[in-house]
All heavy atoms as atom14 arrays in JSON, in Angstrom:
{
  "sequence": "MAVPKKRTSISKKRIRKNIWKIKGYWAAVKAFSLAKSISTGNSKSFFVKQTNNKVLE",
  "atom14_mask": [
    [1, 1, 1, 1, 1, 1, 1, 1, 0, 0, 0, 0, 0, 0],
    [1, 1, 1, 1, 1, 0, 0, 0, 0, 0, 0, 0, 0, 0],
    [1, 1, 1, 1, 1, 1, 1, 0, 0, 0, 0, 0, 0, 0],
    [1, 1, 1, 1, 1, 1, 1, 0, 0, 0, 0, 0, 0, 0],
    [1, 1, 1, 1, 1, 1, 1, 1, 1, 0, 0, 0, 0, 0],
    [1, 1, 1, 1, 1, 1, 1, 1, 1, 0, 0, 0, 0, 0],
    [1, 1, 1, 1, 1, 1, 1, 1, 1, 1, 1, 0, 0, 0],
    [1, 1, 1, 1, 1, 1, 1, 0, 0, 0, 0, 0, 0, 0],
    [1, 1, 1, 1, 1, 1, 0, 0, 0, 0, 0, 0, 0, 0],
    [1, 1, 1, 1, 1, 1, 1, 1, 0, 0, 0, 0, 0, 0],
    [1, 1, 1, 1, 1, 1, 0, 0, 0, 0, 0, 0, 0, 0],
    [1, 1, 1, 1, 1, 1, 1, 1, 1, 0, 0, 0, 0, 0],
    [1, 1, 1, 1, 1, 1, 1, 1, 1, 0, 0, 0, 0, 0],
    [1, 1, 1, 1, 1, 1, 1, 1, 1, 1, 1, 0, 0, 0],
    [1, 1, 1, 1, 1, 1, 1, 1, 0, 0, 0, 0, 0, 0],
    [1, 1, 1, 1, 1, 1, 1, 1, 1, 1, 1, 0, 0, 0],
    [1, 1, 1, 1, 1, 1, 1, 1, 1, 0, 0, 0, 0, 0],
    [1, 1, 1, 1, 1, 1, 1, 1, 0, 0, 0, 0, 0, 0],
    [1, 1, 1, 1, 1, 1, 1, 1, 0, 0, 0, 0, 0, 0],
    [1, 1, 1, 1, 1, 1, 1, 1, 1, 1, 1, 1, 1, 1],
    [1, 1, 1, 1, 1, 1, 1, 1, 1, 0, 0, 0, 0, 0],
    [1, 1, 1, 1, 1, 1, 1, 1, 0, 0, 0, 0, 0, 0],
    [1, 1, 1, 1, 1, 1, 1, 1, 1, 0, 0, 0, 0, 0],
    [1, 1, 1, 1, 0, 0, 0, 0, 0, 0, 0, 0, 0, 0],
    [1, 1, 1, 1, 1, 1, 1, 1, 1, 1, 1, 1, 0, 0],
    [1, 1, 1, 1, 1, 1, 1, 1, 1, 1, 1, 1, 1, 1],
    [1, 1, 1, 1, 1, 0, 0, 0, 0, 0, 0, 0, 0, 0],
    [1, 1, 1, 1, 1, 0, 0, 0, 0, 0, 0, 0, 0, 0],
    [1, 1, 1, 1, 1, 1, 1, 0, 0, 0, 0, 0, 0, 0],
    [1, 1, 1, 1, 1, 1, 1, 1, 1, 0, 0, 0, 0, 0],
    [1, 1, 1, 1, 1, 0, 0, 0, 0, 0, 0, 0, 0, 0],
    [1, 1, 1, 1, 1, 1, 1, 1, 1, 1, 1, 0, 0, 0],
    [1, 1, 1, 1, 1, 1, 0, 0, 0, 0, 0, 0, 0, 0],
    [1, 1, 1, 1, 1, 1, 1, 1, 0, 0, 0, 0, 0, 0],
    [1, 1, 1, 1, 1, 0, 0, 0, 0, 0, 0, 0, 0, 0],
    [1, 1, 1, 1, 1, 1, 1, 1, 1, 0, 0, 0, 0, 0],
    [1, 1, 1, 1, 1, 1, 0, 0, 0, 0, 0, 0, 0, 0],
    [1, 1, 1, 1, 1, 1, 1, 1, 0, 0, 0, 0, 0, 0],
    [1, 1, 1, 1, 1, 1, 0, 0, 0, 0, 0, 0, 0, 0],
    [1, 1, 1, 1, 1, 1, 1, 0, 0, 0, 0, 0, 0, 0],
    [1, 1, 1, 1, 0, 0, 0, 0, 0, 0, 0, 0, 0, 0],
    [1, 1, 1, 1, 1, 1, 1, 1, 0, 0, 0, 0, 0, 0],
    [1, 1, 1, 1, 1, 1, 0, 0, 0, 0, 0, 0, 0, 0],
    [1, 1, 1, 1, 1, 1, 1, 1, 1, 0, 0, 0, 0, 0],
    [1, 1, 1, 1, 1, 1, 0, 0, 0, 0, 0, 0, 0, 0],
    [1, 1, 1, 1, 1, 1, 1, 1, 1, 1, 1, 0, 0, 0],
    [1, 1, 1, 1, 1, 1, 1, 1, 1, 1, 1, 0, 0, 0],
    [1, 1, 1, 1, 1, 1, 1, 0, 0, 0, 0, 0, 0, 0],
    [1, 1, 1, 1, 1, 1, 1, 1, 1, 0, 0, 0, 0, 0],
    [1, 1, 1, 1, 1, 1, 1, 1, 1, 0, 0, 0, 0, 0],
    [1, 1, 1, 1, 1, 1, 1, 0, 0, 0, 0, 0, 0, 0],
    [1, 1, 1, 1, 1, 1, 1, 1, 0, 0, 0, 0, 0, 0],
    [1, 1, 1, 1, 1, 1, 1, 1, 0, 0, 0, 0, 0, 0],
    [1, 1, 1, 1, 1, 1, 1, 1, 1, 0, 0, 0, 0, 0],
    [1, 1, 1, 1, 1, 1, 1, 0, 0, 0, 0, 0, 0, 0],
    [1, 1, 1, 1, 1, 1, 1, 1, 0, 0, 0, 0, 0, 0],
    [1, 1, 1, 1, 1, 1, 1, 1, 1, 0, 0, 0, 0, 0]
  ],
  "atom14_positions": [
    [[37.45, -20.25, 0.84], [37.92, -18.9, 0.6], [36.83, -18.07, -0.08], [36.14, -18.56, -0.98], [39.16, -18.96, -0.29], [39.85, -17.63, -0.39], [41.58, -17.76, -0.78], [41.56, -17.87, -2.53], [0.0, 0.0, 0.0], [0.0, 0.0, 0.0], [0.0, 0.0, 0.0], [0.0, 0.0, 0.0], [0.0, 0.0, 0.0], [0.0, 0.0, 0.0]],
    [[36.64, -16.84, 0.36], [35.6, -15.98, -0.18], [35.98, -15.44, -1.55], [37.11, -14.99, -1.76], [35.35, -14.82, 0.77], [0.0, 0.0, 0.0], [0.0, 0.0, 0.0], [0.0, 0.0, 0.0], [0.0, 0.0, 0.0], [0.0, 0.0, 0.0], [0.0, 0.0, 0.0], [0.0, 0.0, 0.0], [0.0, 0.0, 0.0], [0.0, 0.0, 0.0]],
    [[35.05, -15.53, -2.47], [35.28, -15.04, -3.83], [34.25, -13.96, -4.11], [33.05, -14.17, -3.88], [35.14, -16.19, -4.85], [35.34, -15.69, -6.27], [36.09, -17.32, -4.53], [0.0, 0.0, 0.0], [0.0, 0.0, 0.0], [0.0, 0.0, 0.0], [0.0, 0.0, 0.0], [0.0, 0.0, 0.0], [0.0, 0.0, 0.0], [0.0, 0.0, 0.0]],
    [[34.66, -12.8, -4.61], [33.69, -11.75, -4.92], [32.75, -12.17, -6.05], [33.16, -12.83, -7.0], [34.54, -10.56, -5.32], [35.89, -11.09, -5.61], [36.03, -12.39, -4.88], [0.0, 0.0, 0.0], [0.0, 0.0, 0.0], [0.0, 0.0, 0.0], [0.0, 0.0, 0.0], [0.0, 0.0, 0.0], [0.0, 0.0, 0.0], [0.0, 0.0, 0.0]],
    [[31.49, -11.78, -5.9], [30.5, -12.11, -6.93], [30.62, -11.16, -8.1], [31.16, -10.06, -7.98], [29.09, -12.0, -6.34], [28.81, -13.03, -5.28], [27.38, -12.9, -4.77], [27.11, -13.94, -3.72], [25.81, -13.79, -3.13], [0.0, 0.0, 0.0], [0.0, 0.0, 0.0], [0.0, 0.0, 0.0], [0.0, 0.0, 0.0], [0.0, 0.0, 0.0]],
    [[30.06, -11.59, -9.23], [30.05, -10.72, -10.41], [29.08, -9.57, -10.19], [28.07, -9.71, -9.5], [29.62, -11.5, -11.65], [30.67, -12.46, -12.15], [30.25, -13.06, -13.47], [31.35, -13.93, -14.02], [30.97, -14.52, -15.3], [0.0, 0.0, 0.0], [0.0, 0.0, 0.0], [0.0, 0.0, 0.0], [0.0, 0.0, 0.0], [0.0, 0.0, 0.0]],
    [[29.37, -8.47, -10.81], [28.55, -7.29, -10.66], [27.23, -7.45, -11.44], [27.23, -7.92, -12.57], [29.32, -6.09, -11.21], [28.59, -4.8, -11.03], [29.4, -3.66, -11.58], [28.56, -2.48, -11.62], [29.04, -1.26, -11.62], [30.33, -1.06, -11.62], [28.23, -0.24, -11.65], [0.0, 0.0, 0.0], [0.0, 0.0, 0.0], [0.0, 0.0, 0.0]],
    [[26.12, -7.02, -10.83], [24.82, -7.05, -11.49], [24.75, -5.91, -12.5], [25.18, -4.79, -12.21], [23.69, -6.88, -10.46], [23.85, -7.86, -9.43], [22.33, -7.04, -11.09], [0.0, 0.0, 0.0], [0.0, 0.0, 0.0], [0.0, 0.0, 0.0], [0.0, 0.0, 0.0], [0.0, 0.0, 0.0], [0.0, 0.0, 0.0], [0.0, 0.0, 0.0]],
    [[24.22, -6.19, -13.67], [24.15, -5.17, -14.72], [23.2, -4.04, -14.31], [22.28, -4.24, -13.51], [23.69, -5.77, -16.03], [22.34, -6.16, -15.95], [0.0, 0.0, 0.0], [0.0, 0.0, 0.0], [0.0, 0.0, 0.0], [0.0, 0.0, 0.0], [0.0, 0.0, 0.0], [0.0, 0.0, 0.0], [0.0, 0.0, 0.0], [0.0, 0.0, 0.0]],
    [[23.42, -2.88, -14.87], [22.61, -1.7, -14.54], [21.15, -1.92, -14.94], [20.23, -1.54, -14.21], [23.19, -0.45, -15.23], [24.56, -0.12, -14.61], [22.26, 0.74, -15.06], [25.32, 0.97, -15.33], [0.0, 0.0, 0.0], [0.0, 0.0, 0.0], [0.0, 0.0, 0.0], [0.0, 0.0, 0.0], [0.0, 0.0, 0.0], [0.0, 0.0, 0.0]],
    [[20.93, -2.56, -16.11], [19.55, -2.77, -16.56], [18.79, -3.72, -15.62], [17.62, -3.49, -15.31], [19.53, -3.32, -17.99], [20.16, -4.58, -18.05], [0.0, 0.0, 0.0], [0.0, 0.0, 0.0], [0.0, 0.0, 0.0], [0.0, 0.0, 0.0], [0.0, 0.0, 0.0], [0.0, 0.0, 0.0], [0.0, 0.0, 0.0], [0.0, 0.0, 0.0]],
    [[19.46, -4.77, -15.15], [18.83, -5.71, -14.23], [18.51, -5.01, -12.9], [17.45, -5.21, -12.31], [19.77, -6.88, -13.98], [19.07, -8.18, -13.67], [20.07, -9.3, -13.52], [20.01, -10.22, -14.72], [20.83, -11.42, -14.53], [0.0, 0.0, 0.0], [0.0, 0.0, 0.0], [0.0, 0.0, 0.0], [0.0, 0.0, 0.0], [0.0, 0.0, 0.0]],
    [[19.43, -4.16, -12.47], [19.25, -3.4, -11.24], [18.05, -2.47, -11.36], [17.22, -2.36, -10.44], [20.52, -2.59, -10.99], [20.61, -1.91, -9.66], [21.97, -1.24, -9.54], [22.14, -0.51, -8.25], [23.44, 0.15, -8.17], [0.0, 0.0, 0.0], [0.0, 0.0, 0.0], [0.0, 0.0, 0.0], [0.0, 0.0, 0.0], [0.0, 0.0, 0.0]],
    [[17.92, -1.81, -12.51], [16.8, -0.9, -12.76], [15.47, -1.63, -12.79], [14.47, -1.15, -12.24], [17.01, -0.18, -14.1], [17.25, 1.28, -13.91], [17.26, 2.03, -15.22], [18.49, 2.79, -15.28], [19.29, 2.88, -16.32], [19.0, 2.26, -17.42], [20.38, 3.61, -16.27], [0.0, 0.0, 0.0], [0.0, 0.0, 0.0], [0.0, 0.0, 0.0]],
    [[15.46, -2.8, -13.43], [14.23, -3.6, -13.51], [13.75, -3.98, -12.12], [12.58, -3.83, -11.78], [14.46, -4.87, -14.38], [14.61, -4.48, -15.85], [13.33, -5.86, -14.21], [15.16, -5.59, -16.73], [0.0, 0.0, 0.0], [0.0, 0.0, 0.0], [0.0, 0.0, 0.0], [0.0, 0.0, 0.0], [0.0, 0.0, 0.0], [0.0, 0.0, 0.0]],
    [[14.68, -4.47, -11.28], [14.32, -4.87, -9.92], [13.83, -3.68, -9.1], [12.88, -3.78, -8.33], [15.52, -5.5, -9.23], [15.83, -6.88, -9.75], [16.92, -7.52, -8.94], [17.26, -8.81, -9.53], [18.49, -9.31, -9.6], [19.5, -8.62, -9.11], [18.71, -10.47, -10.14], [0.0, 0.0, 0.0], [0.0, 0.0, 0.0], [0.0, 0.0, 0.0]],
    [[14.47, -2.54, -9.27], [14.09, -1.34, -8.53], [12.69, -0.88, -8.95], [11.87, -0.49, -8.11], [15.11, -0.23, -8.81], [15.0, 0.94, -7.88], [16.15, 1.91, -8.12], [16.13, 3.06, -7.17], [17.22, 4.0, -7.41], [0.0, 0.0, 0.0], [0.0, 0.0, 0.0], [0.0, 0.0, 0.0], [0.0, 0.0, 0.0], [0.0, 0.0, 0.0]],
    [[12.39, -0.93, -10.25], [11.08, -0.53, -10.74], [9.98, -1.46, -10.24], [8.88, -1.01, -9.91], [11.07, -0.44, -12.27], [11.79, 0.78, -12.76], [11.92, 1.77, -12.05], [12.29, 0.73, -13.98], [0.0, 0.0, 0.0], [0.0, 0.0, 0.0], [0.0, 0.0, 0.0], [0.0, 0.0, 0.0], [0.0, 0.0, 0.0], [0.0, 0.0, 0.0]],
    [[10.27, -2.76, -10.19], [9.28, -3.72, -9.67], [8.97, -3.38, -8.21], [7.82, -3.38, -7.79], [9.8, -5.17, -9.82], [9.79, -5.58, -11.29], [8.96, -6.14, -9.0], [10.49, -6.88, -11.58], [0.0, 0.0, 0.0], [0.0, 0.0, 0.0], [0.0, 0.0, 0.0], [0.0, 0.0, 0.0], [0.0, 0.0, 0.0], [0.0, 0.0, 0.0]],
    [[10.02, -3.08, -7.45], [9.87, -2.72, -6.04], [9.02, -1.46, -5.89], [8.14, -1.38, -5.03], [11.27, -2.52, -5.44], [11.28, -2.26, -3.99], [11.15, -3.17, -2.99], [11.45, -0.98, -3.36], [11.24, -2.53, -1.77], [11.42, -1.2, -1.96], [11.62, 0.32, -3.84], [11.56, -0.16, -1.06], [11.76, 1.34, -2.92], [11.73, 1.09, -1.56]],
    [[9.27, -0.46, -6.76], [8.5, 0.79, -6.71], [7.04, 0.56, -7.08], [6.14, 1.13, -6.46], [9.1, 1.82, -7.67], [10.34, 2.47, -7.17], [10.83, 3.48, -8.21], [12.12, 4.13, -7.83], [12.58, 5.06, -8.87], [0.0, 0.0, 0.0], [0.0, 0.0, 0.0], [0.0, 0.0, 0.0], [0.0, 0.0, 0.0], [0.0, 0.0, 0.0]],
    [[6.79, -0.27, -8.1], [5.42, -0.53, -8.54], [4.62, -1.24, -7.46], [3.45, -0.93, -7.23], [5.43, -1.35, -9.86], [5.94, -0.46, -11.0], [4.06, -1.9, -10.19], [6.28, -1.21, -12.26], [0.0, 0.0, 0.0], [0.0, 0.0, 0.0], [0.0, 0.0, 0.0], [0.0, 0.0, 0.0], [0.0, 0.0, 0.0], [0.0, 0.0, 0.0]],
    [[5.27, -2.19, -6.75], [4.58, -2.88, -5.65], [4.17, -1.88, -4.57], [3.07, -1.96, -4.03], [5.49, -3.95, -5.04], [5.58, -5.21, -5.87], [6.45, -6.24, -5.16], [6.57, -7.49, -5.98], [7.43, -8.49, -5.34], [0.0, 0.0, 0.0], [0.0, 0.0, 0.0], [0.0, 0.0, 0.0], [0.0, 0.0, 0.0], [0.0, 0.0, 0.0]],
    [[5.04, -0.94, -4.27], [4.73, 0.1, -3.28], [3.6, 0.98, -3.74], [2.72, 1.37, -2.96], [0.0, 0.0, 0.0], [0.0, 0.0, 0.0], [0.0, 0.0, 0.0], [0.0, 0.0, 0.0], [0.0, 0.0, 0.0], [0.0, 0.0, 0.0], [0.0, 0.0, 0.0], [0.0, 0.0, 0.0], [0.0, 0.0, 0.0], [0.0, 0.0, 0.0]],
    [[3.59, 1.32, -5.04], [2.54, 2.17, -5.6], [1.18, 1.49, -5.46], [0.21, 2.11, -5.02], [2.85, 2.47, -7.07], [1.7, 3.11, -7.8], [1.41, 4.46, -7.62], [0.89, 2.37, -8.66], [0.35, 5.05, -8.28], [-0.17, 2.96, -9.32], [-0.44, 4.3, -9.13], [-1.5, 4.88, -9.78], [0.0, 0.0, 0.0], [0.0, 0.0, 0.0]],
    [[1.1, 0.2, -5.83], [-0.19, -0.49, -5.77], [-0.65, -0.69, -4.33], [-1.86, -0.65, -4.04], [-0.14, -1.82, -6.51], [-0.21, -1.6, -7.99], [0.76, -1.86, -8.89], [-1.29, -1.01, -8.73], [0.36, -1.48, -10.15], [-0.9, -0.97, -10.09], [-2.55, -0.52, -8.39], [-1.73, -0.44, -11.07], [-3.36, 0.0, -9.38], [-2.95, 0.02, -10.7]],
    [[0.27, -0.89, -3.4], [-0.1, -1.0, -1.99], [-0.7, 0.32, -1.5], [-1.7, 0.32, -0.77], [1.12, -1.37, -1.15], [0.0, 0.0, 0.0], [0.0, 0.0, 0.0], [0.0, 0.0, 0.0], [0.0, 0.0, 0.0], [0.0, 0.0, 0.0], [0.0, 0.0, 0.0], [0.0, 0.0, 0.0], [0.0, 0.0, 0.0], [0.0, 0.0, 0.0]],
    [[-0.12, 1.44, -1.94], [-0.63, 2.75, -1.55], [-2.01, 3.01, -2.16], [-2.9, 3.55, -1.5], [0.34, 3.84, -1.98], [0.0, 0.0, 0.0], [0.0, 0.0, 0.0], [0.0, 0.0, 0.0], [0.0, 0.0, 0.0], [0.0, 0.0, 0.0], [0.0, 0.0, 0.0], [0.0, 0.0, 0.0], [0.0, 0.0, 0.0], [0.0, 0.0, 0.0]],
    [[-2.2, 2.62, -3.41], [-3.5, 2.8, -4.08], [-4.59, 2.0, -3.36], [-5.69, 2.51, -3.1], [-3.42, 2.38, -5.57], [-4.79, 2.26, -6.2], [-2.58, 3.37, -6.34], [0.0, 0.0, 0.0], [0.0, 0.0, 0.0], [0.0, 0.0, 0.0], [0.0, 0.0, 0.0], [0.0, 0.0, 0.0], [0.0, 0.0, 0.0], [0.0, 0.0, 0.0]],
    [[-4.28, 0.74, -3.0], [-5.25, -0.09, -2.3], [-5.59, 0.49, -0.93], [-6.75, 0.5, -0.51], [-4.72, -1.52, -2.14], [-4.77, -2.32, -3.41], [-4.24, -3.71, -3.17], [-4.18, -4.5, -4.47], [-3.6, -5.83, -4.26], [0.0, 0.0, 0.0], [0.0, 0.0, 0.0], [0.0, 0.0, 0.0], [0.0, 0.0, 0.0], [0.0, 0.0, 0.0]],
    [[-4.56, 0.95, -0.21], [-4.78, 1.52, 1.13], [-5.64, 2.78, 1.03], [-6.55, 2.98, 1.84], [-3.45, 1.84, 1.78], [0.0, 0.0, 0.0], [0.0, 0.0, 0.0], [0.0, 0.0, 0.0], [0.0, 0.0, 0.0], [0.0, 0.0, 0.0], [0.0, 0.0, 0.0], [0.0, 0.0, 0.0], [0.0, 0.0, 0.0], [0.0, 0.0, 0.0]],
    [[-5.37, 3.62, 0.05], [-6.15, 4.85, -0.12], [-7.6, 4.52, -0.48], [-8.53, 5.14, 0.03], [-5.52, 5.73, -1.2], [-6.2, 7.04, -1.35], [-6.09, 8.03, -0.39], [-6.99, 7.31, -2.47], [-6.73, 9.24, -0.52], [-7.63, 8.53, -2.62], [-7.51, 9.49, -1.63], [0.0, 0.0, 0.0], [0.0, 0.0, 0.0], [0.0, 0.0, 0.0]],
    [[-7.77, 3.53, -1.36], [-9.12, 3.13, -1.76], [-9.92, 2.6, -0.58], [-11.1, 2.94, -0.41], [-9.01, 2.05, -2.84], [-10.27, 1.57, -3.18], [0.0, 0.0, 0.0], [0.0, 0.0, 0.0], [0.0, 0.0, 0.0], [0.0, 0.0, 0.0], [0.0, 0.0, 0.0], [0.0, 0.0, 0.0], [0.0, 0.0, 0.0], [0.0, 0.0, 0.0]],
    [[-9.26, 1.79, 0.27], [-9.94, 1.25, 1.44], [-10.3, 2.37, 2.42], [-11.42, 2.41, 2.94], [-9.04, 0.23, 2.14], [-9.6, -0.42, 3.4], [-10.88, -1.19, 3.09], [-8.58, -1.33, 4.02], [0.0, 0.0, 0.0], [0.0, 0.0, 0.0], [0.0, 0.0, 0.0], [0.0, 0.0, 0.0], [0.0, 0.0, 0.0], [0.0, 0.0, 0.0]],
    [[-9.39, 3.3, 2.62], [-9.65, 4.43, 3.52], [-10.81, 5.27, 3.01], [-11.65, 5.73, 3.79], [-8.4, 5.28, 3.67], [0.0, 0.0, 0.0], [0.0, 0.0, 0.0], [0.0, 0.0, 0.0], [0.0, 0.0, 0.0], [0.0, 0.0, 0.0], [0.0, 0.0, 0.0], [0.0, 0.0, 0.0], [0.0, 0.0, 0.0], [0.0, 0.0, 0.0]],
    [[-10.85, 5.47, 1.7], [-11.93, 6.25, 1.1], [-13.27, 5.56, 1.28], [-14.27, 6.19, 1.63], [-11.62, 6.46, -0.39], [-12.2, 7.72, -0.96], [-11.53, 8.15, -2.25], [-11.79, 7.2, -3.38], [-11.37, 7.72, -4.68], [0.0, 0.0, 0.0], [0.0, 0.0, 0.0], [0.0, 0.0, 0.0], [0.0, 0.0, 0.0], [0.0, 0.0, 0.0]],
    [[-13.31, 4.24, 1.07], [-14.57, 3.51, 1.2], [-15.04, 3.47, 2.65], [-16.23, 3.52, 2.92], [-14.44, 2.1, 0.64], [-13.59, 1.31, 1.43], [0.0, 0.0, 0.0], [0.0, 0.0, 0.0], [0.0, 0.0, 0.0], [0.0, 0.0, 0.0], [0.0, 0.0, 0.0], [0.0, 0.0, 0.0], [0.0, 0.0, 0.0], [0.0, 0.0, 0.0]],
    [[-14.09, 3.4, 3.59], [-14.47, 3.41, 5.01], [-15.03, 4.78, 5.4], [-16.04, 4.89, 6.08], [-13.26, 3.04, 5.9], [-12.94, 1.57, 5.74], [-13.54, 3.35, 7.36], [-11.65, 1.14, 6.4], [0.0, 0.0, 0.0], [0.0, 0.0, 0.0], [0.0, 0.0, 0.0], [0.0, 0.0, 0.0], [0.0, 0.0, 0.0], [0.0, 0.0, 0.0]],
    [[-14.37, 5.84, 4.91], [-14.81, 7.18, 5.29], [-16.18, 7.54, 4.7], [-16.94, 8.29, 5.31], [-13.77, 8.22, 4.88], [-13.72, 8.34, 3.48], [0.0, 0.0, 0.0], [0.0, 0.0, 0.0], [0.0, 0.0, 0.0], [0.0, 0.0, 0.0], [0.0, 0.0, 0.0], [0.0, 0.0, 0.0], [0.0, 0.0, 0.0], [0.0, 0.0, 0.0]],
    [[-16.5, 7.0, 3.54], [-17.8, 7.29, 2.93], [-18.88, 6.33, 3.4], [-20.06, 6.55, 3.17], [-17.73, 7.22, 1.39], [-17.28, 5.93, 1.0], [-16.81, 8.28, 0.84], [0.0, 0.0, 0.0], [0.0, 0.0, 0.0], [0.0, 0.0, 0.0], [0.0, 0.0, 0.0], [0.0, 0.0, 0.0], [0.0, 0.0, 0.0], [0.0, 0.0, 0.0]],
    [[-18.45, 5.22, 4.05], [-19.42, 4.24, 4.55], [-19.82, 3.21, 3.52], [-20.78, 2.49, 3.71], [0.0, 0.0, 0.0], [0.0, 0.0, 0.0], [0.0, 0.0, 0.0], [0.0, 0.0, 0.0], [0.0, 0.0, 0.0], [0.0, 0.0, 0.0], [0.0, 0.0, 0.0], [0.0, 0.0, 0.0], [0.0, 0.0, 0.0], [0.0, 0.0, 0.0]],
    [[-19.09, 3.11, 2.41], [-19.43, 2.15, 1.36], [-18.65, 0.84, 1.45], [-18.72, 0.02, 0.56], [-19.16, 2.77, -0.02], [-20.08, 3.93, -0.31], [-21.19, 3.97, 0.21], [-19.63, 4.86, -1.12], [0.0, 0.0, 0.0], [0.0, 0.0, 0.0], [0.0, 0.0, 0.0], [0.0, 0.0, 0.0], [0.0, 0.0, 0.0], [0.0, 0.0, 0.0]],
    [[-17.91, 0.67, 2.54], [-17.07, -0.52, 2.67], [-17.92, -1.75, 2.93], [-18.8, -1.75, 3.78], [-16.07, -0.33, 3.8], [-15.32, -1.49, 3.96], [0.0, 0.0, 0.0], [0.0, 0.0, 0.0], [0.0, 0.0, 0.0], [0.0, 0.0, 0.0], [0.0, 0.0, 0.0], [0.0, 0.0, 0.0], [0.0, 0.0, 0.0], [0.0, 0.0, 0.0]],
    [[-17.64, -2.84, 2.19], [-18.35, -4.1, 2.39], [-17.48, -5.11, 3.12], [-17.97, -6.12, 3.6], [-18.79, -4.66, 1.04], [-19.87, -3.82, 0.39], [-20.24, -4.37, -0.97], [-21.34, -3.59, -1.63], [-21.03, -2.19, -1.83], [0.0, 0.0, 0.0], [0.0, 0.0, 0.0], [0.0, 0.0, 0.0], [0.0, 0.0, 0.0], [0.0, 0.0, 0.0]],
    [[-16.18, -4.85, 3.22], [-15.28, -5.8, 3.87], [-14.85, -5.33, 5.25], [-14.18, -6.06, 5.96], [-14.05, -6.01, 3.0], [-13.35, -4.8, 2.86], [0.0, 0.0, 0.0], [0.0, 0.0, 0.0], [0.0, 0.0, 0.0], [0.0, 0.0, 0.0], [0.0, 0.0, 0.0], [0.0, 0.0, 0.0], [0.0, 0.0, 0.0], [0.0, 0.0, 0.0]],
    [[-15.22, -4.14, 5.64], [-14.8, -3.57, 6.91], [-16.03, -3.16, 7.69], [-16.95, -2.55, 7.14], [-13.96, -2.31, 6.64], [-12.57, -2.41, 7.16], [-11.59, -3.07, 6.45], [-12.23, -1.82, 8.37], [-10.3, -3.15, 6.92], [-10.95, -1.89, 8.85], [-9.98, -2.55, 8.13], [0.0, 0.0, 0.0], [0.0, 0.0, 0.0], [0.0, 0.0, 0.0]],
    [[-16.06, -3.47, 8.96], [-17.18, -3.06, 9.79], [-16.68, -1.99, 10.75], [-15.78, -2.23, 11.56], [-17.74, -4.26, 10.58], [-18.33, -5.3, 9.67], [-17.64, -6.47, 9.41], [-19.56, -5.1, 9.06], [-18.17, -7.43, 8.57], [-20.1, -6.05, 8.23], [-19.41, -7.22, 7.98], [0.0, 0.0, 0.0], [0.0, 0.0, 0.0], [0.0, 0.0, 0.0]],
    [[-17.26, -0.81, 10.65], [-16.85, 0.31, 11.48], [-17.99, 0.62, 12.43], [-19.14, 0.77, 12.01], [-16.51, 1.55, 10.63], [-16.07, 2.7, 11.5], [-15.45, 1.21, 9.61], [0.0, 0.0, 0.0], [0.0, 0.0, 0.0], [0.0, 0.0, 0.0], [0.0, 0.0, 0.0], [0.0, 0.0, 0.0], [0.0, 0.0, 0.0], [0.0, 0.0, 0.0]],
    [[-17.67, 0.71, 13.72], [-18.69, 1.01, 14.7], [-19.1, 2.49, 14.56], [-18.28, 3.38, 14.6], [-18.14, 0.77, 16.1], [-19.17, 0.9, 17.19], [-18.58, 0.57, 18.55], [-19.64, 0.73, 19.61], [-19.09, 0.5, 20.95], [0.0, 0.0, 0.0], [0.0, 0.0, 0.0], [0.0, 0.0, 0.0], [0.0, 0.0, 0.0], [0.0, 0.0, 0.0]],
    [[-20.41, 2.7, 14.35], [-20.93, 4.04, 14.19], [-21.13, 4.67, 15.56], [-21.69, 4.05, 16.46], [-22.24, 4.03, 13.43], [-22.13, 3.46, 12.02], [-21.31, 4.35, 11.11], [-21.34, 5.57, 11.23], [-20.57, 3.73, 10.2], [0.0, 0.0, 0.0], [0.0, 0.0, 0.0], [0.0, 0.0, 0.0], [0.0, 0.0, 0.0], [0.0, 0.0, 0.0]],
    [[-20.67, 5.9, 15.74], [-20.86, 6.6, 17.0], [-21.78, 7.78, 16.78], [-21.75, 8.43, 15.73], [-19.51, 7.09, 17.57], [-18.88, 7.91, 16.6], [-18.61, 5.93, 17.91], [0.0, 0.0, 0.0], [0.0, 0.0, 0.0], [0.0, 0.0, 0.0], [0.0, 0.0, 0.0], [0.0, 0.0, 0.0], [0.0, 0.0, 0.0], [0.0, 0.0, 0.0]],
    [[-22.59, 8.06, 17.77], [-23.51, 9.16, 17.7], [-22.95, 10.29, 18.56], [-22.91, 10.19, 19.77], [-24.89, 8.73, 18.2], [-25.96, 9.73, 17.81], [-25.65, 10.8, 17.31], [-27.21, 9.38, 18.05], [0.0, 0.0, 0.0], [0.0, 0.0, 0.0], [0.0, 0.0, 0.0], [0.0, 0.0, 0.0], [0.0, 0.0, 0.0], [0.0, 0.0, 0.0]],
    [[-22.49, 11.37, 17.94], [-21.84, 12.46, 18.64], [-22.75, 13.65, 18.91], [-22.28, 14.73, 19.21], [-20.6, 12.93, 17.86], [-19.52, 11.87, 17.84], [-19.45, 11.04, 18.72], [-18.69, 11.9, 16.82], [0.0, 0.0, 0.0], [0.0, 0.0, 0.0], [0.0, 0.0, 0.0], [0.0, 0.0, 0.0], [0.0, 0.0, 0.0], [0.0, 0.0, 0.0]],
    [[-24.06, 13.46, 18.78], [-24.99, 14.56, 19.02], [-25.12, 14.82, 20.51], [-25.17, 13.9, 21.32], [-26.36, 14.24, 18.41], [-26.36, 14.2, 16.91], [-27.73, 13.92, 16.38], [-27.7, 13.85, 14.87], [-29.01, 13.51, 14.33], [0.0, 0.0, 0.0], [0.0, 0.0, 0.0], [0.0, 0.0, 0.0], [0.0, 0.0, 0.0], [0.0, 0.0, 0.0]],
    [[-25.18, 16.08, 20.87], [-25.32, 16.47, 22.27], [-26.82, 16.53, 22.61], [-27.6, 17.18, 21.91], [-24.65, 17.85, 22.52], [-24.83, 18.27, 23.97], [-23.19, 17.81, 22.14], [0.0, 0.0, 0.0], [0.0, 0.0, 0.0], [0.0, 0.0, 0.0], [0.0, 0.0, 0.0], [0.0, 0.0, 0.0], [0.0, 0.0, 0.0], [0.0, 0.0, 0.0]],
    [[-27.19, 15.83, 23.67], [-28.58, 15.83, 24.1], [-28.84, 17.07, 24.95], [-28.12, 17.36, 25.89], [-28.92, 14.57, 24.91], [-28.78, 13.26, 24.15], [-28.97, 12.1, 25.12], [-29.81, 13.19, 23.05], [0.0, 0.0, 0.0], [0.0, 0.0, 0.0], [0.0, 0.0, 0.0], [0.0, 0.0, 0.0], [0.0, 0.0, 0.0], [0.0, 0.0, 0.0]],
    [[-29.9, 17.81, 24.62], [-30.21, 19.05, 25.37], [-31.48, 18.85, 26.16], [-32.38, 18.2, 25.83], [-30.36, 20.2, 24.4], [-29.05, 20.56, 23.75], [-29.18, 21.74, 22.81], [-30.12, 22.54, 22.95], [-28.34, 21.85, 21.92], [0.0, 0.0, 0.0], [0.0, 0.0, 0.0], [0.0, 0.0, 0.0], [0.0, 0.0, 0.0], [0.0, 0.0, 0.0]]
  ]
}
């Protein structure tokens, strides 16, 4: 027979929610940092193929 579970306290709920938000924040910071390093050409862990877009006259 199914028995309802006890309710999770508000403080525990808040703690879990904040941990989830912090993980998302750090993932965004890392992604932005990687994008910045790729765009400036300072990336050591990513190899980006350089293209030459100059028009030959």
